[in-house]
Residue, then its C-alpha position, 0 to 999 in steps of 0.5 A: x500500500x502506498x502512502x500519500x506522502x510517498x508521491x511528495x518530493x521534498x527539496x528543503x536543502x540550502x547552501x548555508x556557507x562556504x569555506x576554503x580553509x580546511x581547519x575552519x571546515x573541521x571546526x565547523x563540522x565539529x560544531x555542527x555535529x555537537x549541535x546536531x545540525x544535519x549537513x552535507x558537503x559539496x566541493x567546488x573546484x575553481x575554474x582553470x583561469x581562476x586557478x591560473x590567475x588568482x591561485x584560488x583554492x577549492x571551496x567547500x559548501x555546507x548544505x543544511x536542512x532549511x528547518x535548521x537554519x537558526x541553529x546553524x546560525x547560532x553555531x556560526x556565531x559560537x565560532x568567534x573569530x573563525x566566523x570571518x573565514x566563512x562566506x555566508x550563502x543562504x541560498x536554495x541548493x541546486x543539488x539534483x540527483x539524476x536517476 
């Protein structure tokens, strides 16, 4: 028997912030786990010319459930000086799963 919710597709992920520093990434991951914020990481590599001319590093985008945005913002504030190393995005995530 199929429930009425099985036909509903929910896409409530959002790109919360991005980081380029591995130490900041590790600290944010630890803080999210402690606060029980569900997240996943998306790695974005810079384009060829961005790497060539500006030496850009890959950025790591933290995607969270939009229902946990308030908790995630409190976690970011608790990081103190590391907060300056985060680029806040707060946009709808374009993560698509192809089947």
